[in-house]
Structure formats: C-alpha cells, structure tokens
C-alpha positions in Angstrom: 235.9 -73.2 -124.5 233.4 -75.5 -126.1 234.0 -78.1 -123.3 233.3 -75.5 -120.6 230.0 -74.5 -122.3 229.0 -78.1 -122.6 229.8 -78.8 -119.0 227.7 -75.8 -117.8 224.8 -76.8 -120.0 224.9 -80.3 -118.5 224.9 -79.0 -115.0 221.9 -76.8 -115.7 219.9 -79.6 -117.1 220.8 -81.8 -114.1 219.6 -79.1 -111.6 216.4 -78.6 -113.5 215.6 -82.4 -113.4 216.2 -82.5 -109.6 213.8 -79.5 -109.1 211.0 -81.1 -111.0 211.4 -84.3 -109.1 211.3 -82.4 -105.8 208.1 -80.6 -106.9 206.3 -83.8 -107.8 207.2 -85.3 -104.5 205.7 -82.5 -102.5 202.7 -83.7 -100.4 199.2 -82.5 -101.4 197.3 -80.1 -99.0 195.1 -81.9 -96.5 191.4 -81.8 -97.6 189.0 -80.0 -95.3 186.2 -82.0 -93.7 182.8 -81.5 -95.4 179.7 -81.1 -93.4 177.0 -82.8 -95.4 174.2 -81.2 -93.4 175.4 -77.6 -93.9 173.6 -75.7 -96.6 175.4 -72.6 -98.1 173.5 -70.1 -100.3 175.0 -71.6 -103.4 174.3 -75.3 -102.6 171.9 -77.2 -104.8 170.9 -80.1 -102.6 169.7 -80.6 -99.0 169.3 -83.6 -96.9 165.7 -83.8 -95.5 165.4 -83.9 -91.7 162.6 -84.8 -89.3 160.0 -82.1 -89.3 160.7 -80.6 -92.7 157.8 -79.7 -94.9 157.8 -78.3 -98.4 156.3 -75.1 -97.1 159.0 -74.6 -94.4 161.8 -75.4 -96.8 160.4 -73.1 -99.4 160.5 -70.2 -97.0 163.9 -71.2 -95.6 165.7 -71.3 -98.9 163.6 -68.6 -100.6 162.4 -70.9 -103.4 158.9 -71.0 -104.9 156.9 -73.8 -103.4 155.7 -75.2 -106.8 159.3 -75.2 -108.2 160.6 -77.1 -105.2 157.9 -79.7 -105.6 158.5 -80.0 -109.4 162.3 -80.5 -109.1 161.7 -83.3 -106.6 158.7 -85.1 -108.2 156.5 -83.9 -105.2 158.3 -86.4 -102.9 159.6 -85.6 -99.4 161.0 -88.2 -97.0 163.4 -88.2 -94.1 167.0 -88.7 -95.4 166.0 -87.8 -99.0 168.3 -85.7 -101.1 166.3 -82.6 -101.9 167.2 -80.6 -105.0 167.2 -76.9 -104.6 167.7 -76.0 -108.3 166.7 -77.4 -111.6 169.4 -79.8 -112.5 170.2 -83.4 -113.6 170.0 -85.7 -110.6 173.4 -87.2 -109.6 174.1 -90.9 -109.7 172.8 -93.0 -106.9 176.3 -93.5 -105.4 177.0 -89.7 -105.1 178.6 -88.4 -102.0 175.6 -86.6 -100.7 173.2 -89.5 -101.2 175.7 -91.8 -99.5 176.3 -89.4 -96.6 173.3 -90.7 -94.7 171.2 -93.7 -95.5 167.5 -92.9 -96.2 165.3 -93.6 -93.2 161.6 -93.3 -93.0 159.5 -92.6 -89.9 157.4 -95.6 -88.9 154.2 -93.6 -89.2 155.0 -92.8 -92.9 156.0 -96.2 -94.3 154.2 -99.4 -95.0 156.4 -102.4 -95.2 155.6 -105.1 -97.8 157.7 -108.2 -97.1 158.1 -110.9 -99.7 160.1 -113.9 -98.7 161.8 -115.8 -101.5 164.0 -118.0 -99.4 167.0 -115.7 -99.7 166.0 -112.1 -99.4 163.3 -109.8 -97.9 162.2 -106.7 -99.8 160.7 -103.6 -98.3 158.8 -101.1 -100.3 158.1 -97.6 -98.9 154.9 -95.7 -99.8 155.6 -92.3 -101.1 154.8 -89.3 -98.9 154.9 -85.5 -99.4 155.6 -84.7 -95.8 158.7 -85.5 -93.8 156.8 -85.6 -90.5 153.4 -86.9 -89.5 151.1 -84.0 -89.0 148.5 -84.2 -86.2 145.1 -85.3 -87.3 142.3 -82.8 -87.0 139.7 -83.2 -84.2 136.7 -85.2 -85.4 133.7 -83.2 -86.6 131.6 -84.1 -83.6 134.2 -82.6 -81.3 134.6 -79.3 -83.0 133.6 -76.2 -80.9 133.2 -73.7 -83.8 132.1 -73.7 -87.4 134.9 -74.5 -89.7 136.0 -72.9 -92.9 138.5 -74.3 -95.4 140.6 -71.7 -97.3 141.9 -72.8 -100.7 144.6 -70.3 -102.0 144.8 -69.5 -105.7 146.7 -71.9 -107.9 150.2 -70.2 -108.7 149.4 -70.7 -112.4 146.3 -68.4 -112.0 148.3 -65.4 -111.1 148.7 -62.6 -113.7 150.8 -59.4 -113.2 152.4 -56.7 -115.2 154.3 -55.2 -112.2 156.4 -58.1 -110.8 159.6 -56.8 -112.3 159.3 -53.4 -110.5 158.1 -55.0 -107.2 160.9 -57.6 -107.2 163.6 -55.0 -107.9 162.5 -52.6 -105.2 161.9 -55.5 -102.7 165.2 -57.2 -103.4 163.6 -60.6 -104.0 163.5 -63.0 -107.0 160.8 -62.1 -109.5 159.0 -65.4 -109.2 158.7 -64.9 -105.4 156.3 -62.0 -105.7 153.3 -64.2 -106.4 154.2 -66.5 -103.5 154.3 -63.5 -101.1 150.8 -62.4 -102.2 149.5 -65.9 -102.1 150.8 -66.7 -98.7 149.9 -63.4 -97.0 146.3 -63.3 -98.4 145.8 -66.9 -97.4 147.0 -66.1 -93.8 144.6 -63.1 -93.5 141.6 -65.2 -94.5 140.8 -66.1 -90.9 137.2 -65.0 -90.1 136.1 -64.4 -86.6 133.8 -67.0 -85.1 135.3 -69.7 -87.2 138.0 -72.3 -86.9 140.0 -71.8 -90.0 141.8 -74.6 -91.7 144.7 -73.5 -94.0 146.1 -76.0 -96.3 149.0 -73.7 -97.3 151.5 -74.1 -94.5 148.9 -75.5 -92.2 149.3 -78.3 -89.6 146.3 -80.4 -90.8 147.3 -83.7 -92.4 149.4 -83.6 -95.6 148.6 -80.1 -97.0 150.7 -80.6 -100.2 148.8 -83.6 -101.4 145.5 -82.2 -100.3 146.0 -79.0 -102.3 147.1 -81.0 -105.3 143.9 -83.1 -105.0 141.7 -79.9 -104.7 143.2 -78.2 -107.8 142.6 -81.4 -109.9 139.0 -81.4 -108.8 138.1 -77.9 -110.0 137.0 -76.3 -113.3 137.4 -72.5 -113.8 135.4 -70.2 -116.1 134.0 -66.7 -116.2 130.6 -66.5 -114.4 128.0 -63.9 -113.5 128.6 -62.2 -110.2 126.4 -63.5 -107.4 125.6 -61.1 -104.7 124.8 -62.9 -101.5 122.4 -61.6 -98.8 125.3 -61.3 -96.5 127.2 -58.7 -98.5 125.3 -56.2 -100.6 127.8 -54.3 -102.8 125.7 -52.3 -105.4 127.7 -51.1 -108.3 127.7 -47.3 -108.3 128.4 -45.8 -111.7 130.1 -42.5 -111.5 129.1 -39.7 -113.9 131.7 -39.4 -116.5 133.1 -35.9 -117.2 134.5 -34.2 -120.2 133.4 -33.1 -123.6 133.0 -36.6 -125.0 130.8 -37.7 -122.1 128.7 -34.5 -122.5 128.1 -35.3 -126.2 127.1 -38.9 -125.4 124.6 -37.7 -122.8 123.1 -35.3 -125.3 122.7 -38.2 -127.8 121.0 -40.3 -125.1 118.5 -37.5 -124.5 117.8 -37.2 -128.2 117.5 -40.9 -128.7 120.6 -41.0 -130.9 122.5 -43.9 -129.3 125.6 -45.2 -131.0 126.6 -48.8 -131.3 127.3 -50.3 -127.8 131.0 -50.9 -127.2 132.0 -54.5 -127.0 133.7 -55.5 -123.7 135.8 -58.6 -123.3 134.5 -61.1 -120.7 137.7 -60.6 -118.7 136.9 -56.8 -118.5 133.2 -57.2 -117.8 132.4 -55.8 -114.3 129.4 -58.1 -114.0 131.5 -61.3 -114.3 134.2 -62.9 -112.2 136.6 -65.9 -112.7 134.6 -68.5 -110.8 135.1 -72.1 -109.9 133.0 -75.2 -110.1 133.7 -78.6 -108.5 133.8 -81.5 -110.9 134.6 -84.2 -108.4 131.4 -85.7 -107.1 133.1 -86.9 -103.9 134.8 -83.6 -103.2 132.5 -82.2 -100.5 131.8 -85.5 -98.8 135.6 -86.2 -98.6 136.6 -82.9 -97.0 133.4 -82.7 -94.9 134.4 -86.0 -93.4 138.1 -85.3 -93.0 137.7 -81.8 -91.5 134.1 -81.2 -90.6 133.9 -78.2 -93.0 130.9 -75.8 -93.0 132.1 -73.4 -95.7 134.7 -73.3 -98.4 136.5 -70.1 -99.5 138.1 -70.5 -102.9 140.5 -67.8 -104.1 140.3 -68.5 -107.8 142.6 -65.9 -109.5 144.8 -63.0 -108.5 145.6 -60.1 -110.8 147.9 -57.1 -110.7 147.2 -54.6 -113.4 148.6 -51.1 -114.0 145.9 -48.8 -115.4 147.9 -46.4 -117.5 144.7 -44.5 -118.5 144.3 -43.3 -115.0 147.3 -41.2 -114.1 147.5 -40.1 -110.4 150.6 -37.9 -110.9 151.9 -37.4 -114.4 155.1 -35.7 -113.2 156.1 -38.6 -111.1 154.7 -41.2 -113.6 152.4 -42.5 -110.9 149.5 -44.5 -112.3 146.7 -46.4 -110.7 147.4 -50.1 -110.1 144.5 -52.5 -109.5 144.6 -55.7 -107.4 141.8 -58.0 -108.4 140.9 -61.0 -106.3 138.3 -63.5 -107.8 136.7 -65.7 -105.2 133.9 -68.3 -104.7 132.3 -69.4 -101.4 130.5 -72.7 -101.1 128.6 -74.3 -98.2 129.1 -77.9 -97.1 126.3 -79.1 -99.4 128.1 -77.8 -102.5 125.8 -74.8 -102.9 127.3 -71.6 -104.2 126.9 -68.9 -101.5 128.7 -66.1 -103.3 131.0 -65.5 -106.3 132.5 -62.1 -107.1 135.7 -60.2 -107.5 137.3 -57.6 -105.3 139.2 -54.6 -106.8 141.6 -52.7 -104.6 143.3 -49.7 -106.3 146.8 -48.7 -105.4 149.7 -46.6 -106.7 152.2 -47.9 -109.3 155.2 -46.1 -107.8 154.9 -47.9 -104.5 156.7 -51.3 -105.2 157.9 -52.5 -101.8 156.1 -55.8 -101.4 155.8 -55.6 -97.6 154.1 -52.2 -97.8 151.8 -53.4 -100.6 150.8 -56.3 -98.4 150.2 -54.2 -95.3 148.3 -51.5 -97.1 146.1 -53.7 -99.4 145.8 -57.3 -98.2 143.6 -56.5 -95.1 141.0 -54.8 -97.4 141.0 -57.7 -99.8 140.5 -60.3 -97.1 137.8 -58.3 -95.3 135.8 -57.9 -98.5 136.0 -61.5 -99.4 135.0 -62.7 -96.0 132.1 -60.2 -95.9 130.1 -62.8 -98.0 130.7 -65.5 -95.3 127.7 -66.1 -93.0 128.3 -65.6 -89.3 129.9 -68.6 -87.6 128.2 -70.7 -85.0 
C-alpha cells in the first residue's frame, strides 16, 4: 500500500513540473505599436510640431497658459518634448525624446560653429514660438491708428466664485480666470483702430513680448482720472431706512459722527493703476508696432456682495465684476485710469453665459475712454 501511495505522489510531482515548464515556455503577447505623435487625454507629454504656439496648445489641451510655460521653462521649439503636467523630467534617452530628433526651423536658430580640428558644435538660440510669426507692417505703412491691448497678468486675478463657476461650467477651476482673460482681451477691439493683441495674436513672439511688458510695470492704487472722452460722474443714491434717516437728521443738526474709514481697495475714487518703469518701453513698442495708444487691463476681480441679496429665497446675491484699467498714449502720457463695475447674479455660474452677458459691457466702458481713431 505504501509503495502505491509513493508511486502516485511521484507521478503527481512529475506532471506538475512538466506543466510549469510548459507555462514558462509560452511566448509573450506581441506588443502593440505606439504612435509617438498621438496624445490621449491622460498623456503628460507632447512632441512640438511646426506651427504650434503656447496659446494654441493651451486651448488644445485645456491647460492654463502660465502653467504650460512654467512646466517647460518658457521654451518652445519644433521637436521639443513638451510637458503637459507638473512632473520630473525624464532622462535624455527616454523613448519620447528619442522618437524624433529635435529640429529647429532655419528662421529660429542661429548657428555658432567652432572648429577645433575634430568636431563642429552648433548652439541654438532659445525661442518661445515654434513657428516664425509674420512681422507687422512698418509704422509708415499703417492705414489706421494702432492700439496695443495688454491683458491682465494671471496673478492679478481675484475671485471668490471660481469654485461655483467651474463646477457648473464643467471646467477646471484654474481655467476660469483664463476664460475671462482671453474673452475680455478679444473684445477689446475698438472701431477705427487696428488692434494688436499679444494674447494669441499673430504679431511676432507674443509670449516673450508679454513677459517683457509685465516686467516693465509697477502697480499701485491711484486716484481715478476721468478723461474728456468719457465723463462718468459718480451718482450717489439716497440711502433708505431708519439708520439713514437718523444720519440725515444729524447732518441737518450739525451732529456728524466720526467718518467711517474705507480701505484703499474699497475706495470708489481709486483704481488699481499701472506705471511704466522701463524708460525704453514706449520707444521700443512704438518702433516695433507703430502704436498710438496702449490699453492696460491691470486687475480683474469677481466679488460676491452678500449684503445685497437679490432673492433671499433662492440665495441669489449681487456679484460684481471689477475691471481696473489704464490708457496711455504713445508719448507715455496717461489718458485715463479708472475701474469698471458690472453687477451680475451669484446663482448664474455658467461661464459662457457670464461672458456673453457681461464682457461686452466691460469692454465698451473701457474703450469709451479711448480717443477716436484716425
């Protein structure tokens, strides 16, 4: 009996060994061919092609423009591996980097050849555009007055409503500011002028030009300057209620209380203005583009006014959009500096509806301070 059991155990072990060997000898499944140029929603890199710009890639992949620039050190060249997310850069011999050798258009590179008897080295000048943009017409050939629009710096955007707007609009929260920035910039196109937009425009290298502009500016709260082109007198509405009645009676009797202190940010007589600190700023851009006027959007605010309830049952409050702006002429003289307030409703949070309802009014009131074009 013992011999039969031992024989059966030996046979079982033998069959098990044969099965394991057969499994190890099975061929691996054939790998699928990888398309290095295809970009799926979850991909984190992209190979830069001819004609790509940071603005077009930002819209294509739904990534904030400033984040895309920061992750790639503000460089953009044909054949470059572009990072679409914040991550550690892979080694130089990675599969994506080796998929296609970097090539730079002749118009974007400057070869520096140094002969040492054995080798020739070529150095490429960095560029922030993957394609050469057409140069603007010389100033003497322009047919209209020209205005340069400078959008607000993304860091000068303040909002207490982005969470609600992003949730209802089905977009990332950080994209709300870029929607407002891009659409307001596009609407600032006054009649009678040739408008030059550096945000997504075709003139030269808009990314580096905007970076140069922001480094040339100083911001501070300044007194509003009403120009002769746009008279907007401040109309003070008579306050209602028992408290307002008591205050009016005190004024009549000469019993005035201590004036209430108002922060500079809440002062209706002041705006967040800009001053140019670079002495060569106006001469440079006048020479490059033939500019007659500059429209600076200095700051963009979205503030919910919970003290002003439009519908208490629906929890609908007033929401103010504030646009601070400055307009300069080609000589560096301040034409106008002010802020535009456009009230809206807090329970309307679709970003496209907000833009269509409010942006035209903002742009119209800003451009009202611009003299007529020639």
